[in-house]
C-alpha positions in Angstrom: 0.0 0.1 0.2 2.9 2.3 0.8 4.5 1.6 -2.5 1.3 2.8 -4.2 1.1 5.9 -2.5 4.7 6.8 -3.2 4.2 6.2 -6.8 1.0 8.2 -6.9 3.1 11.1 -5.0 5.6 10.7 -7.8 2.7 11.2 -10.3 1.5 14.3 -8.7 5.2 15.8 -8.5 5.5 14.8 -12.2 2.4 16.7 -13.5 3.4 19.6 -11.3 7.0 19.8 -12.3 7.5 18.5 -15.8 7.8 20.9 -18.6 5.4 19.6 -21.4 2.4 17.5 -22.1 4.5 14.5 -23.4 6.6 14.2 -20.1 3.4 14.9 -18.1 1.7 12.0 -20.0 4.5 9.8 -19.6 4.3 10.4 -15.6 0.6 10.1 -15.5 0.5 7.0 -17.4 3.5 5.1 -15.9 3.8 5.9 -12.3 0.1 6.1 -11.7 -0.4 2.9 -13.3 2.1 1.4 -10.8 0.6 3.3 -7.8 -2.8 2.0 -8.6 -1.8 -1.4 -9.4 0.2 -1.6 -5.8 -2.7 -0.4 -4.0 -5.3 -2.7 -5.8 -2.8 -5.7 -5.1 -2.4 -4.8 -1.4 -6.3 -4.7 -1.3 -6.3 -8.1 -2.9 -3.8 -9.7 -0.7 -5.5 -7.9 2.4 -9.0 -9.5 1.5 -7.4 -13.0 0.7 -5.2 -13.6 3.6 -6.9 -11.7 6.4 -10.7 -11.7 5.2 -10.2 -15.1 3.4 -12.1 -13.7 0.3 -10.6 -14.2 -3.1 -11.8 -11.4 -5.1 -11.6 -12.0 -8.8 -13.0 -8.4 -9.6 -9.6 -7.1 -8.3 -7.6 -9.2 -10.6 -9.7 -8.1 -13.5 -9.3 -4.6 -12.6 -5.6 -5.0 -12.2 -5.1 -6.7 -15.6 -7.5 -4.2 -17.2 -5.7 -1.2 -15.7 -2.1 -2.7 -16.8 -3.3 -3.0 -20.4 -5.2 0.3 -21.1 -3.6 3.0 -18.9 -0.1 3.0 -20.9 -2.1 2.5 -24.0 -4.3 5.5 -23.3 -1.2 7.7 -22.3 0.6 6.8 -25.5 -2.7 7.8 -27.7 -2.9 11.0 -25.8 0.9 11.9 -26.5 0.4 11.0 -30.1 -2.9 12.9 -30.6 -1.1 16.0 -29.0 1.9 15.7 -31.5 -0.3 15.2 -34.2 -2.2 18.6 -33.2 1.0 20.4 -33.4 1.8 20.9 -29.7 5.6 21.3 -29.5 7.9 19.6 -27.4 9.8 21.4 -24.5 13.0 23.2 -25.3 14.9 20.6 -23.1 14.0 17.7 -25.3 17.0 16.0 -26.7 15.5 14.0 -29.4 12.1 14.0 -31.5 11.6 10.4 -33.1 7.9 11.4 -34.4 9.5 14.2 -36.5 11.2 11.8 -38.8 8.5 9.3 -39.1 5.9 12.0 -39.7 8.3 13.3 -42.6 8.7 9.7 -44.1 5.0 9.1 -43.9 4.2 12.4 -46.0 6.8 11.6 -48.4 5.3 8.2 -49.1 1.9 9.6 -49.5 3.3 12.4 -51.9 5.1 9.9 -54.0 2.2 7.5 -54.4 0.8 7.4 -57.7 -2.6 8.2 -58.7 -4.6 5.1 -59.9 -4.7 4.7 -63.7 -8.0 4.5 -65.1 
């Protein structure tokens, strides 16, 4: 439980201190996922060992959150990039820029279908 709270605090700190939407999305999707997963796992273990209740809904919630939260964070970051939000000045490398240029060149070089 304490580990989950610590990860959640790191998430809050990251959302406040990080410079742009991309790094904030990373903090929100990665560390908050671990924080919530640790809290759900602690809850599951408590009910299983102390209360003698095996809760499958908590297991399903853990799996669902583990799969969907990072994917959602990735899609939010990609949508922000595609809508033109610039990266922070401290950013060292922009991998998406070259990928977007290549995709645009492929589209422009494609021939129109002949009739």
